[in-house]
Each structure stands twice: as C-alpha cells, then as structure tokens.
N, CA, C and O of each residue as an XYZ file, in Angstrom:
760
protein
N     -10.522     20.231     23.470
C      -9.538     20.010     22.562
C      -8.624     21.959     22.478
O      -8.898     23.073     22.032
N      -7.466     21.254     23.254
C      -6.223     22.796     22.733
C      -6.299     23.805     21.898
O      -6.386     23.405     20.737
N      -6.302     24.861     21.998
C      -6.392     25.586     20.168
C      -4.821     25.700     19.964
O      -3.975     26.008     20.804
N      -4.655     25.366     18.617
C      -3.344     25.864     17.933
C      -2.748     27.183     17.920
O      -3.174     28.110     17.230
N      -1.714     27.250     18.728
C      -1.738     29.008     18.150
C      -0.309     28.906     17.087
O       0.777     28.371     17.310
N      -0.853     29.723     15.741
C       0.628     29.656     15.196
C       0.935     31.342     15.302
O       0.143     32.271     15.142
N       2.651     31.374     15.693
C       2.840     32.681     15.902
C       3.860     32.987     14.382
O       4.606     32.371     13.620
N       3.292     34.365     14.585
C       3.903     35.179     13.228
C       5.430     34.765     13.199
O       6.248     34.264     13.971
N       5.382     35.213     11.974
C       7.339     34.824     11.903
C       7.672     36.677     11.171
O       8.713     37.171     11.604
N       7.024     37.394     10.374
C       7.245     38.213     10.148
C       7.071     39.509      9.502
O       6.211     39.160      8.694
N       7.225     40.561      9.298
C       6.114     41.872      8.656
C       6.665     41.717      7.512
O       7.846     41.502      7.239
N       5.469     41.873      6.630
C       5.004     41.818      5.369
C       5.454     43.006      3.936
O       5.436     43.010      2.706
N       5.855     43.962      5.147
C       6.076     45.166      4.867
C       4.667     45.963      4.761
O       4.764     47.190      4.723
N       3.619     45.506      4.718
C       2.581     45.925      4.902
C       1.340     46.404      5.984
O       0.131     46.527      5.791
N       2.044     46.585      7.014
C       2.305     46.279      8.246
C       1.668     44.287      8.691
O       2.092     43.544      9.576
N       1.110     44.156      8.159
C       0.344     42.663      8.277
C       1.438     41.606      8.738
O       2.528     41.626      8.167
N       1.207     40.741      9.684
C       2.031     39.942      9.797
C       2.051     38.560      9.185
O       0.926     38.097      8.996
N       3.019     37.829      8.847
C       3.016     36.799      8.383
C       3.460     35.413      8.860
O       4.348     35.342      9.709
N       2.958     34.430      8.417
C       3.261     33.521      9.010
C       3.952     32.223      8.604
O       3.243     31.492      7.913
N       5.421     31.682      8.933
C       6.594     31.180      8.079
C       5.863     30.114      7.634
O       4.733     29.880      8.063
N       6.599     29.228      6.532
C       6.399     28.158      6.289
C       6.323     27.450      6.908
O       5.341     26.722      6.763
N       7.206     27.168      7.946
C       7.433     26.129      8.837
C       6.341     26.015     10.080
O       5.832     25.018     10.591
N       6.201     27.249     10.331
C       5.484     27.255     11.469
C       3.687     26.960     10.786
O       2.769     26.771     11.583
N       3.494     26.967      9.572
C       2.395     26.599      8.738
C       2.553     25.169      8.402
O       1.500     24.622      8.728
N       3.417     24.264      7.877
C       3.291     23.093      8.032
C       3.407     21.987      9.433
O       3.042     20.815      9.517
N       4.202     23.066     10.669
C       3.707     22.242     11.537
C       2.407     22.512     12.373
O       2.375     21.984     13.485
N       1.400     23.219     12.007
C       0.181     23.347     12.752
C      -0.596     23.036     11.882
O      -1.774     23.004     12.241
N      -0.303     22.696     10.455
C      -1.195     21.950      9.574
C      -0.836     20.572      9.899
O      -1.785     19.799      9.768
N       0.349     19.996     10.318
C       0.736     18.575     10.301
C      -0.524     17.937     11.777
O      -1.296     16.982     11.864
N      -0.151     19.053     12.680
C      -1.229     18.741     13.926
C      -2.210     18.885     13.365
O      -2.306     17.715     12.994
N      -3.261     19.454     12.875
C      -4.589     19.318     12.462
C      -4.726     18.308     11.878
O      -5.690     17.619     12.212
N      -3.964     17.889     10.947
C      -4.096     16.965     10.298
C      -4.038     15.428     11.039
O      -4.830     14.485     11.028
N      -2.879     15.613     11.605
C      -2.755     14.234     13.065
C      -4.144     14.092     13.639
O      -4.690     12.990     13.573
N      -4.851     15.266     14.277
C      -5.707     15.224     14.918
C      -6.787     14.804     14.541
O      -7.625     14.258     15.259
N      -6.905     15.109     12.882
C      -8.057     14.725     12.233
C      -8.092     13.239     11.570
O      -9.129     12.970     10.963
N      -7.074     12.242     11.617
C      -6.749     10.904     11.633
C      -6.956     10.635     13.185
O      -6.941      9.451     13.520
N      -7.065     11.188     13.753
C      -7.646     10.276     15.093
C      -8.757     10.361     15.581
O      -9.155      9.947     16.670
N      -9.516     11.133     14.442
C     -10.940     10.882     14.376
C     -11.324     12.040     15.674
O     -11.414     11.728     16.862
N     -11.511     13.379     15.130
C     -11.983     14.256     15.713
C     -13.735     14.356     15.778
O     -14.360     14.691     14.772
N     -14.293     14.091     16.822
C     -15.390     13.603     16.692
C     -16.429     14.829     15.541
O     -15.831     15.855     15.217
N     -17.911     14.643     15.002
C     -18.619     15.870     14.661
C     -17.496     15.790     13.064
O     -17.356     16.912     12.578
N     -16.985     15.010     12.525
C     -16.905     14.549     11.012
C     -18.036     14.391     10.333
O     -17.972     13.164     10.255
N     -19.305     14.739      9.620
C     -20.483     14.646      9.193
C     -20.640     15.596      8.092
O     -20.343     16.790      8.044
N     -21.392     14.500      6.843
C     -21.783     15.095      5.706
C     -22.828     16.703      5.801
O     -23.095     17.513      6.688
N     -23.048     16.593      4.853
C     -24.183     17.966      4.710
C     -24.941     17.358      5.412
O     -24.700     17.654      6.582
N     -25.964     16.461      5.310
C     -27.382     16.143      5.950
C     -27.094     15.622      7.467
O     -28.149     15.620      8.102
N     -26.111     15.233      8.147
C     -25.613     15.893      9.210
C     -25.186     13.952      9.877
O     -25.363     13.387     10.957
N     -24.696     13.598      8.785
C     -24.876     11.792      8.855
C     -23.347     11.761      8.838
O     -22.629     12.277      7.982
N     -22.783     10.749     10.432
C     -21.292     10.509     10.406
C     -20.985      9.698      9.246
O     -21.672      8.760      8.842
N     -19.722     10.196      8.652
C     -19.119      9.803      7.348
C     -17.766      8.464      7.945
O     -16.915      8.329      8.824
N     -18.284      7.794      6.873
C     -17.537      6.369      7.578
C     -16.572      5.606      6.363
O     -17.029      5.367      5.245
N     -15.691      5.395      6.617
C     -14.236      5.108      5.386
C     -15.107      4.512      4.647
O     -16.160      4.039      5.076
N     -14.582      4.481      3.016
C     -15.316      3.334      1.469
C     -14.238      2.166      1.919
O     -13.053      2.434      2.112
N     -14.787      0.836      2.064
C     -13.927      0.185      1.728
C     -14.505     -0.954      0.707
O     -15.718     -1.029      0.511
N     -13.582     -1.840      0.063
C     -14.458     -2.960     -0.706
C     -14.226     -3.958     -0.526
O     -13.212     -4.373      0.037
N     -15.038     -4.534     -0.926
C     -15.560     -6.426     -0.604
C     -14.649     -7.357     -1.178
O     -14.881     -7.255     -2.383
N     -13.944     -8.020     -1.063
C     -13.018     -8.731     -1.505
C     -13.653    -10.218     -0.996
O     -14.319    -10.474      0.007
N     -13.198    -11.059     -2.046
C     -13.632    -12.297     -2.228
C     -12.298    -12.930     -0.966
O     -11.139    -12.526     -1.059
N     -12.693    -13.856      0.046
C     -11.516    -14.512     -0.013
C     -11.175    -15.567     -0.272
O     -11.930    -16.171     -1.033
N     -10.029    -16.239      0.162
C      -9.738    -17.069     -0.860
C      -8.809    -17.705     -0.766
O      -7.968    -17.023     -1.353
N      -8.102    -18.993     -0.265
C      -7.198    -19.860      0.364
C      -6.253    -19.544     -0.563
O      -6.648    -19.239     -1.689
N      -4.365    -19.556     -0.180
C      -4.150    -19.157     -1.732
C      -2.558    -19.963     -0.888
O      -1.526    -19.923     -1.557
N      -2.514    -20.489      0.224
C      -1.608    -21.462      0.834
C      -1.696    -21.512      1.539
O      -2.634    -20.954      2.108
N      -0.281    -22.643      2.519
C      -0.432    -23.147      3.652
C       1.187    -22.082      4.426
O       1.964    -21.686      3.557
N       1.465    -21.807      5.539
C       2.114    -21.122      6.292
C       3.868    -22.586      6.416
O       5.048    -22.257      6.537
N       3.494    -23.564      6.353
C       4.336    -25.143      6.581
C       4.818    -25.364      5.319
O       5.876    -25.975      5.172
N       3.994    -24.824      4.097
C       4.412    -25.405      2.967
C       5.600    -24.220      2.396
O       6.181    -24.596      1.378
N       5.952    -23.080      2.837
C       6.342    -21.746      2.288
C       8.202    -22.254      2.338
O       8.583    -22.613      3.453
N       8.738    -22.264      1.762
C      10.358    -21.918      1.882
C      11.135    -20.353      1.634
O      10.985    -19.706      0.598
N      11.671    -20.071      2.373
C      12.251    -18.857      2.555
C      12.903    -18.781      1.117
O      13.782    -19.528      0.685
N      12.171    -17.517      0.331
C      12.894    -17.337     -0.840
C      12.429    -17.707     -2.148
O      12.972    -17.311     -3.179
N      11.319    -18.548     -2.108
C      11.003    -19.519     -3.202
C       9.633    -18.927     -3.061
O       8.970    -19.245     -2.073
N       8.948    -17.774     -4.299
C       7.758    -17.567     -4.215
C       6.687    -18.519     -4.949
O       7.033    -19.183     -5.926
N       5.449    -18.560     -4.473
C       4.599    -19.259     -5.165
C       3.206    -18.409     -5.680
O       2.416    -17.662     -5.102
N       3.312    -18.844     -6.856
C       2.303    -18.200     -7.568
C       1.069    -18.486     -7.492
O       0.729    -19.652     -7.697
N       0.203    -17.597     -7.212
C      -1.521    -17.926     -7.428
C      -1.901    -16.560     -8.255
O      -1.242    -15.607     -8.671
N      -3.216    -16.911     -8.287
C      -4.590    -15.676     -9.293
C      -5.605    -15.086     -8.363
O      -6.520    -15.784     -7.927
N      -5.443    -13.546     -7.977
C      -6.275    -13.147     -7.241
C      -6.395    -11.373     -7.672
O      -5.501    -10.728     -8.220
N      -7.289    -11.030     -7.393
C      -9.034    -11.744     -7.122
C      -9.564    -12.196     -7.969
O     -10.565    -12.831     -7.638
N      -9.199    -12.145     -9.694
C      -9.550    -12.895    -10.644
C      -8.661    -13.834    -11.170
O      -7.476    -13.801    -10.841
N      -9.181    -14.839    -12.108
C      -8.275    -15.782    -12.695
C      -6.996    -15.334    -13.656
O      -6.092    -16.038    -14.107
N      -7.276    -13.737    -13.827
C      -6.554    -13.614    -14.747
C      -5.156    -12.160    -14.536
O      -4.336    -11.454    -15.123
N      -5.808    -12.535    -13.146
C      -4.110    -11.388    -12.409
C      -3.435    -12.380    -11.789
O      -4.026    -13.202    -11.089
N      -2.092    -12.404    -11.987
C      -1.419    -13.158    -11.217
C      -0.151    -12.220     -9.953
O       0.242    -11.054     -9.918
N       0.029    -12.968     -9.416
C       0.440    -12.507     -8.040
C       1.585    -14.055     -7.208
O       1.637    -15.269     -7.407
N       2.329    -13.057     -6.252
C       3.199    -14.382     -5.752
C       3.194    -13.928     -4.011
O       3.234    -12.849     -3.420
N       3.136    -15.151     -3.648
C       3.343    -15.033     -1.953
C       4.397    -15.917     -2.048
O       4.646    -16.856     -2.804
N       5.149    -15.241     -0.801
C       6.692    -15.379     -0.390
C       7.587    -15.555      0.892
O       8.036    -14.509      1.360
N       7.751    -16.158      1.216
C       8.604    -15.973      2.900
C       9.628    -15.283      2.722
O      10.643    -15.945      2.506
N       9.744    -14.152      2.732
C      10.799    -13.434      2.781
C      12.078    -13.710      3.814
O      13.091    -13.204      3.333
N      12.311    -14.310      4.989
C      13.105    -14.286      6.078
C      13.257    -13.275      6.636
O      13.506    -13.424      7.832
N      13.203    -11.932      6.172
C      13.023    -10.972      7.215
C      11.478    -10.154      7.669
O      10.573    -10.240      6.839
N      11.249     -9.516      8.741
C       9.967     -8.681      8.931
C       9.757     -7.809      7.501
O      10.586     -7.136      6.889
N       8.284     -8.084      7.189
C       7.820     -7.267      6.015
C       6.798     -6.078      6.844
O       6.522     -6.144      8.042
N       6.334     -5.019      5.910
C       5.393     -4.614      6.108
C       3.823     -5.165      5.449
O       3.381     -4.899      4.332
N       3.369     -5.748      6.198
C       1.911     -6.901      6.184
C       2.068     -7.863      6.347
O       1.262     -8.772      6.148
N       3.712     -7.988      6.970
C       3.569     -9.600      6.931
C       3.060     -9.939      7.825
O       3.021     -9.381      8.922
N       2.202    -11.702      7.235
C       2.102    -12.330      8.126
C       3.272    -13.673      8.845
O       4.462    -13.928      8.660
N       2.285    -14.222      9.625
C       3.243    -15.790     10.105
C       4.153    -15.333     11.402
O       4.354    -14.145     11.655
N       4.639    -16.336     12.133
C       5.242    -15.555     13.179
C       6.398    -14.844     13.506
O       6.753    -14.267     14.534
N       7.088    -15.067     12.025
C       7.985    -13.517     11.637
C       7.906    -12.366     11.100
O       8.776    -11.521     10.888
N       6.258    -12.387     10.788
C       5.908    -11.227      9.574
C       6.431    -11.395      8.855
O       6.506    -10.301      8.296
N       7.244    -12.412      8.044
C       8.067    -11.723      6.806
C       6.557    -12.870      5.563
O       6.989    -13.170      4.450
N       5.770    -13.119      5.731
C       5.344    -13.787      4.553
C       4.101    -12.627      3.688
O       2.917    -12.723      4.010
N       4.504    -11.667      2.695
C       3.510    -11.008      1.661
C       3.063    -11.741      0.355
O       3.338    -12.832     -0.144
N       2.320    -10.773      0.034
C       2.154    -11.646     -1.000
C       1.827    -10.264     -2.367
O       1.310     -9.185     -2.080
N       2.133    -10.532     -3.352
C       2.372     -9.058     -4.113
C       1.910     -9.011     -5.836
O       2.452     -9.812     -6.597
N       1.044     -8.177     -6.281
C       0.938     -8.465     -7.697
C       1.720     -8.212     -8.422
O       2.451     -7.291     -8.058
N       2.093     -8.977    -10.114
C       3.423     -9.089    -10.553
C       3.142     -8.121    -11.797
O       4.082     -8.091    -12.592
N       2.247     -7.473    -12.065
C       2.139     -6.191    -12.777
C       3.223     -4.721    -12.403
O       3.244     -4.086    -11.349
N       3.823     -4.551    -13.305
C       4.642     -3.048    -12.771
C       4.014     -1.893    -12.477
O       4.224     -1.300    -13.535
N       3.775     -1.599    -12.220
C       2.601      0.115    -11.620
C       3.265      1.358    -12.962
O       2.838      2.511    -13.032
N       4.011      0.967    -13.615
C       4.266      2.211    -14.547
C       4.000      1.462    -15.898
O       4.180      2.237    -16.838
N       3.736      0.568    -16.184
C       3.742      0.316    -17.922
C       2.497     -1.071    -17.878
O       1.666     -1.316    -18.753
N       2.688     -1.728    -16.726
C       2.163     -2.841    -16.406
C       2.924     -4.165    -17.074
O       2.403     -5.216    -17.448
N       4.283     -3.784    -17.100
C       4.699     -4.846    -17.291
C       5.190     -6.057    -16.935
O       5.728     -5.814    -15.855
N       5.340     -7.187    -17.158
C       5.862     -8.430    -16.559
C       6.686     -8.649    -15.495
O       7.852     -8.476    -15.849
N       6.581     -8.996    -14.191
C       7.558     -9.271    -13.423
C       7.793    -10.224    -12.733
O       8.267    -10.084    -11.606
N       7.437    -11.734    -13.407
C       7.383    -12.960    -13.464
C       8.478    -13.064    -13.406
O       9.128    -12.394    -14.208
N       9.346    -14.110    -12.260
C      10.816    -14.766    -12.376
C      11.595    -13.891    -11.943
O      12.780    -14.223    -11.913
N      11.238    -12.492    -11.460
C      11.973    -10.953    -11.498
C      12.776    -10.980     -9.731
O      13.718    -10.253     -9.416
N      12.271    -11.743     -9.033
C      12.323    -11.898     -7.215
C      13.919    -12.197     -7.055
O      14.614    -13.073     -7.570
N      14.276    -11.028     -6.050
C      15.640    -11.018     -5.612
C      15.293    -11.414     -3.898
O      14.709    -10.669     -3.111
N      15.799    -12.704     -3.622
C      16.098    -13.275     -2.444
C      16.973    -12.342     -1.397
O      16.757    -11.899     -0.268
N      18.005    -12.271     -2.282
C      19.003    -12.004     -1.459
C      18.740    -10.532     -0.980
O      18.945    -10.029      0.124
N      18.300    -10.065     -1.967
C      18.058     -8.270     -1.629
C      16.012     -8.193     -1.447
O      15.360     -7.340     -2.049
N      15.515     -9.009     -0.738
C      13.797     -9.262     -1.459
C      12.687     -8.712     -1.902
O      11.539     -8.615     -1.468
N      13.490     -8.220     -3.262
C      13.225     -7.070     -4.418
C      12.698     -7.893     -5.463
O      13.358     -8.852     -5.864
N      11.629     -7.630     -5.922
C      10.881     -7.706     -6.882
C      11.240     -6.820     -8.458
O      10.772     -5.704     -8.686
N      12.112     -7.544     -9.394
C      12.010     -5.924    -10.613
C      14.037     -6.482    -10.788
O      14.619     -7.382    -10.183
N      14.354     -5.914    -11.395
C      13.724     -5.216    -12.488
C      12.228     -5.260    -13.334
O      11.828     -6.378    -13.657
N      11.457     -4.154    -13.672
C      10.870     -4.681    -14.796
C      11.490     -4.553    -16.257
O      12.309     -3.697    -16.592
N      10.932     -5.599    -17.107
C      11.959     -5.532    -18.391
C      11.623     -4.410    -19.320
O      12.147     -4.300    -20.429
N      10.673     -3.524    -18.808
C      10.124     -2.575    -19.790
C      11.073     -1.439    -19.431
O      11.969     -1.065    -20.188
N      10.799     -0.853    -18.098
C      11.955      0.378    -17.940
C      12.378      0.574    -16.543
O      12.458      1.643    -15.939
N      12.693     -0.869    -16.027
C      13.589     -1.231    -14.890
C      13.443     -0.868    -13.415
O      14.311     -0.862    -12.542
N      11.751     -0.474    -13.315
C      11.713     -0.464    -12.180
C      11.232     -1.712    -10.872
O      10.292     -2.502    -10.791
N      12.576     -1.344     -9.843
C      12.272     -2.060     -8.733
C      11.299     -1.998     -7.326
O      10.830     -0.906     -7.005
N      11.098     -2.855     -6.744
C       9.679     -2.909     -5.820
C      10.442     -3.437     -4.409
O      10.617     -4.637     -4.193
N      10.866     -2.391     -3.492
C      10.835     -3.385     -2.325
C       9.585     -4.004     -1.196
O       8.763     -3.319     -0.587
N       9.748     -5.497     -1.150
C       8.595     -5.998     -0.661
C       8.844     -6.076      0.433
O       8.098     -6.919      0.929
N       9.866     -5.431      1.547
C       9.714     -5.692      2.962
C       9.260     -3.952      3.687
O       9.247     -3.565      4.856
N       8.921     -3.213      2.341
C       8.047     -1.778      2.423
C       6.606     -1.535      1.985
O       6.079     -0.458      1.706
N       6.115     -2.679      1.983
C       5.143     -2.446      1.420
C       5.346     -2.341     -0.736
O       4.516     -2.045     -1.596
N       6.599     -2.685     -0.824
C       6.154     -2.828     -1.958
C       6.500     -1.263     -2.393
O       5.689     -0.829     -3.212
N       6.915     -0.891     -2.241
C       7.419      0.518     -2.631
C       8.461      0.550     -3.573
O       9.354     -0.296     -3.522
N       8.439      1.822     -4.807
C       9.867      2.008     -5.726
C      10.973      2.093     -4.997
O      10.964      2.531     -3.847
N      12.028      1.679     -5.605
C      13.216      1.274     -5.014
C      14.063      2.749     -6.137
O      14.670      3.795     -5.908
N      13.563      1.899     -7.473
C      14.528      2.450     -8.564
C      13.589      2.166    -10.195
O      12.818      1.214    -10.307
N      13.728      2.719    -10.825
C      12.998      3.064    -12.206
C      11.893      4.326    -12.248
O      11.901      5.275    -11.464
N      10.961      4.120    -13.319
C      10.278      4.848    -13.641
C       8.793      5.169    -12.241
O       8.345      6.124    -11.605
N       8.544      3.723    -12.380
C       7.466      3.694    -11.568
C       6.909      4.730    -10.664
O       7.860      5.473    -10.420
N       5.597      5.267     -9.889
C       6.024      6.609     -9.196
C       4.815      5.854     -8.051
O       4.670      6.553     -7.049
N       3.768      4.288     -8.059
C       3.120      3.754     -7.143
C       3.545      2.410     -6.362
O       3.466      1.583     -7.271
N       3.814      1.940     -5.593
C       4.302      0.960     -4.815
C       3.207     -0.664     -5.519
O       2.003     -0.801     -5.735
N       4.056     -1.327     -5.625
C       3.255     -2.775     -6.249
C       1.612     -3.120     -5.239
O       1.505     -3.254     -4.020
N       0.886     -3.161     -5.954
C      -0.401     -3.275     -5.064
C      -0.077     -4.896     -4.527
O       0.280     -5.910     -5.127
N      -0.409     -4.577     -3.001
C      -0.037     -5.975     -2.103
C      -1.076     -6.183     -2.061
O      -1.889     -5.315     -2.379
N      -1.522     -7.627     -1.584
C      -2.351     -8.734     -1.688
C      -2.609     -8.646      0.131
O      -1.706     -9.025      0.878
N      -3.681     -8.211      0.583
C      -3.736     -8.755      1.887
C      -4.325    -10.170      2.305
O      -5.202    -10.958      1.953
N      -3.073     -9.993      3.506
C      -3.212    -11.986      3.947
C      -4.310    -11.866      5.234
O      -4.926    -10.977      5.822
N      -4.167    -13.220      5.285
C      -4.936    -13.400      6.586
C      -4.356    -15.037      6.858
O      -3.898    -15.701      5.928
N      -4.447    -15.534      8.196
C      -3.852    -16.813      8.601
C      -4.826    -16.902      9.638
O      -5.135    -16.201     10.601
N      -5.247    -18.076      9.105
C      -6.202    -19.107     10.074
C      -5.883    -20.780     10.081
O      -6.169    -21.501      9.125
N      -5.235    -21.271     11.342
C      -4.369    -21.592     11.159
C      -3.365    -22.096     10.782
O      -2.484    -21.909     11.621
N      -2.806    -23.005      9.411
C      -1.760    -23.143      8.984
C      -2.258    -22.241      7.617
O      -1.299    -21.631      7.144
N      -3.436    -22.035      6.932
C      -4.139    -21.762      5.813
C      -3.668    -20.273      5.966
O      -3.780    -19.713      7.057
N      -2.964    -19.417      4.509
C      -3.179    -18.447      4.150
C      -4.284    -18.151      3.257
O      -4.408    -18.614      2.124
N      -5.183    -17.246      3.911
C      -5.799    -16.440      2.423
C      -5.664    -14.964      2.483
O      -5.575    -14.034      3.283
N      -5.706    -15.326      0.809
C      -5.935    -13.866      0.142
C      -7.499    -12.595      0.939
O      -8.561    -13.216      0.961
N      -7.591    -11.572      1.317
C      -8.581    -11.193      1.282
C      -8.875     -9.171      0.759
O      -9.704     -8.331      1.108
N      -7.597     -9.159     -0.269
C      -8.029     -7.226     -0.007
C      -6.890     -7.570     -1.240
O      -6.381     -8.623     -1.623
N      -6.742     -6.059     -1.687
C      -5.798     -5.510     -2.330
C      -5.553     -4.263     -1.977
O      -6.539     -3.526     -1.959
N      -4.249     -3.680     -1.611
C      -3.645     -2.601     -1.446
C      -3.172     -1.887     -2.153
O      -1.941     -1.927     -2.171
N      -3.838     -0.917     -3.054
C      -3.481     -0.308     -4.763
C      -4.085     -0.866     -5.316
O      -4.760     -1.828     -4.949
N      -3.972     -0.275     -6.629
C      -4.951     -0.620     -7.571
C      -3.895     -1.442     -8.066
O      -2.756     -1.166     -7.691
N      -4.172     -2.978     -9.306
C      -3.683     -3.416    -10.152
C      -4.239     -3.056    -11.635
O      -5.368     -2.843    -12.075
N      -2.565     -3.092    -12.372
C      -2.413     -2.368    -13.027
C      -3.363     -2.344    -14.448
O      -3.132     -3.498    -14.810
N      -4.078     -1.915    -15.263
C      -4.435     -2.071    -16.164
C      -6.363     -2.286    -15.724
O      -7.232     -2.736    -16.470
N      -6.500     -1.848    -14.478
C      -8.028     -2.308    -13.996
C      -8.072     -0.566    -13.714
O      -7.222      0.322    -13.640
N      -9.787     -0.656    -13.591
C     -10.118      0.820    -13.373
C     -10.734      0.761    -11.529
O     -10.808      1.663    -10.695
N     -11.013     -0.412    -11.463
C     -11.268     -0.768    -10.416
C     -11.154     -2.332     -9.631
O     -11.984     -3.168     -9.987
N     -10.353     -2.642     -8.800
C      -9.867     -4.248     -8.331
C     -11.231     -4.779     -8.108
O     -11.541     -5.860     -8.609
N     -11.995     -4.157     -7.453
C     -13.238     -5.301     -7.154
C     -14.280     -5.814     -8.371
O     -14.832     -6.843     -8.761
N     -14.163     -4.321     -8.715
C     -15.460     -4.767     -9.869
C     -15.085     -5.851    -11.554
O     -15.985     -6.275    -12.280
N     -13.550     -6.076    -11.812
C     -13.103     -6.274    -12.281
C     -13.181     -5.605    -13.255
O     -12.810     -6.444    -14.076
N     -13.506     -4.154    -14.193
C     -13.592     -3.302    -15.126
C     -12.274     -2.974    -15.294
O     -11.742     -2.206    -14.492
N     -11.505     -3.562    -16.458
C     -10.959     -3.095    -17.152
C     -10.394     -1.525    -17.559
O     -11.404     -0.844    -17.734
N      -9.464     -0.894    -17.723
C      -9.201      0.490    -18.531
C      -9.557     -0.274    -19.641
O      -9.602     -1.495    -19.797
N      -9.951      1.223    -20.835
C      -9.925      0.988    -22.124
C      -8.931      1.014    -22.831
O      -9.022      0.776    -24.035
C-alpha cells in the first residue's frame, strides 16, 4: 500500500507546520475510501476478523411484477402486520429499484420526522411521497426515499426487494421504521 503524504500548508507562528483543512480532508477521505475497500487486518481486541452486523428479516411475497401498473401504489404490511408500506412502479429508474427498468420500489408509509401518516400522498408526476400532513416533509422515491423538503432529517425506510420469476419478495428494511427501537425484534419505543 502506498503511504499517504500530507503536505504542510502554513506555519503557525511557533515554528510548527500546520496542515490545511483541504489537505486533511483529502487525506482522511483517502483513508476512509481504503478502509471501505476492506483493508486486511481489521480485527477486534482478540484478533478475530470483524464482520458486518446484518439483521435477519422474514422473506415475504408482496406482489407480482406483471400486476403492477405505473404510478399505482400497492399497499402491503411488512415486516409486521402493523407496519404499512407501498410497492410502486415509478416509470423511472430508482435507487434500490428492481425489475427490467429498475423502477419498482417499496417504502414505509410513516414519516421519519414524527411518524405522520403518508397514506394517499404519492405524487406520480414527481415520483415523490408526501407532503406529510404534520410538517410537510416530502420524500424522493427515486433516490432511496431521501428528504427533499420539510422537517424530516432521515430518508424514508426503503423495503429491500428481490424478484423470483414474476414474484416480488420483501427481504429487509433499509432504515429504522418510525416508532420502533429495532425493526427486526418488533420492539416499539416507549
């Protein structure tokens, strides 16, 4: 591996060289990028290689690709009977999308700001969900449910989808469903 060289930017007046913010951030980004690629030797105190934590979700059939119409959301419950979600064919490629056009996505229907209901707020013309009736947060479904307006600070939880033939299966959730301390255990916040 090549060493990363940080060049001094300035003298702080006490005869010590200072590193510019740009040089620091650029070198930090290189280190983080290399760590993300999996630098060998990431181990715990006992010398055991570290593994990523992954929650196990139930696999549930939620629909058929052939039955979806562009812009017409289909409602389903996942990962529990009390959790409302939508499955929608957007008509435009989307982050996490499945299908031939990568335009089929699924999202939770509770606003991440204060849990406001997003039922009936899908805007087909813009592939957006919202605004939330509580504080007007709106989410872009083509970009993993990121916030585009309003008070929310977290993306809408996206349901991870898989296709088997014509069947669509929900297999996980990216993000924490509002009101739950843990999506998988089903424990709700107090």
